[in-house]
N, C-alpha and C positions, 0 to 999 in steps of 0.2 A: 279207628273206624268202628262205629257202633251199629249193631243190628237191633232194630226195634222188634219187639215181640209182645204178644198178649197170651194169656192163659184162657182158653175157651173150652166149652163143652165139645167133645169129639163129635164130628159129623160122619165119622167112619163107622159103617155097620160093624157090630160086635165089639166095638171099643167104647166102653162106658166111662172111662176115665177122662179127666181134663187133659188137653194137649196144648203144646206150644204152637202158636200161629204167628207166622211172619207176614205182616201185611204186604201185599204186592205194591211195588213201586212202579214208576212209569217205565215204559219200554225205551231203551236207549238205542238210537239208530247207529249204523256204521259211520254216518257223517258226524254225529256227535262224538263218537269214540275217536275218530280221526282228529277232530278239533281239539279234544282234550289232550291227546298224545302230542299233537303239534305244539300246543301251549307249553308242554313240559319238556320239549326237546328242541333241537335245532333242525328237525326234519319238517318239510312243508306238508301241509294238509293234503295236497294233491298227490304227493308221493305216498303218504300213508294210505289214502283211499285206494291208490293203484295197487299197493301191496295187499290190502284187505280183499279187493276184488280178485287179484291173482290167486290169493290163498283159497278163496271160495271156488274159483275155477279149477284149481289143482285138486282140491278135496273131491269135487264132482268127478274129475277124470280118474282119480285113484279108486273111488267107489265103483265107478262103472266098469272098471277092469277087474273088479272082484277083490280088491285089497282093502285094508283098513288103515286109513291115514291117522297117524299119531302126530298131532300138532303141538304137543307139549302140554296143552291144557287138558287134553283127553284124547280118546281114540273113538273115531267115528266107525259105525258099522251099518250095513244095509241088509234088510231082509224083506221078504214078501209075505203078505197075509192073504188069506182067502181060502175058500173050499172049492174043490173041483170034482167033477164026476168021473174023470178018467185020467190015467197017467199020460194019455195022448193029448190032453188039453193044452192049447197054446195060450201062454200068458200074454195079456195085453193090458194097457192102462185101465181099460174098462172092467176087467174081471179080477184084478188083483190089487191089493193095497200095498203101496211102497212104504216101507217103514225104515226110518232112519233113527239111530240112537247115538248118543254121545256118552261114553263112560268117562267120567271125570277122573283125571290122574290123581293118584294118592299125593303126589308132590303139591299139586294145586290146592287140594283139600287141606293139607297141613299148613301151607303158606297162608291161606285165608284164616284158618283156625288160630294161627299165631298172631294175627294182626287185629282180631276182632274183640270187641267187648259187647255186652248185651245190655239193652235198655228196655225195661218193662214199660209199656204204654197201655192206656185204656183200650179195651177191645172196641173195634168199630164194626159197623155192619159190613158184611162182605157184599161186594157189588160184582155182578157177573160182568165178565170182560170177554168179548168175542174177538179172537185173533184171525180166524178165517172161516169162510163158508165154502163147503164142497158140495156141488150139485151131483147127487148120485146118478141121476138120469143122463146128464151130459158128460159126467166124469171130468168136471172142470171146476177149478177153484175161482171164487170171486163172483159167481153168478148163481142164480137159482131159478128154477122153473116154477112158476105159480102153480100151486097144487101138488108139486113134486116133493121128493124126499131129499133132505139136505143133511150133512154132517157138520156140526159146529165144533170148532177147536178153540179153546180158550181157558180161562180161569174161572173158578167158582160157578160152574154150570150144573151143579147138582141141585135139582129142583124136586119139590114134593109134587108128584103128579096129581095128587088129589086136591091140591090148593089152587083154586081158580086164579088167584092173584100172582102166582109164581110161574115163571116160564119166560120164553123168548117169543116176542110177537113181531113179525116182520110186516112192514107196511111199505107202500110205494114211496119213493123219494120225491114224487111230484106233489105239489101243493095246489 
């Protein structure tokens, strides 16, 4: 298995050296993962999808009771972000940010490291990729209020605020 990389100028503040950049590939869906596993095993795609769905449900259940599920690939943890005026503040989805993290297991890291080689490729232009939009006014994912404030989650979303040609421009889907 080969990992493509390029050596590029750092876009990280205070890092003036060149850095290794791994171009982002396409997002692989749970259905595609199930298809791939089914093709390599005697297990049906539907059973694999059921197991993946069950794993997700179980991770949510474990996190909600305050524990940290270790699924072998890594350990999930949950925390809350936000600032509050008083210790009496009641946390709601509207006033706090739910944060989930996955700490990759050392075993997985070592297994990947043992199986990879590296292939240098020419640097390509980085293209912004939006994963989700969170409407700060509605506290809801996937919609936005015209004229409101949104939070974008994705890759390569670091823009030069002084460059008119850089940024994310939202338009109506209607033609």
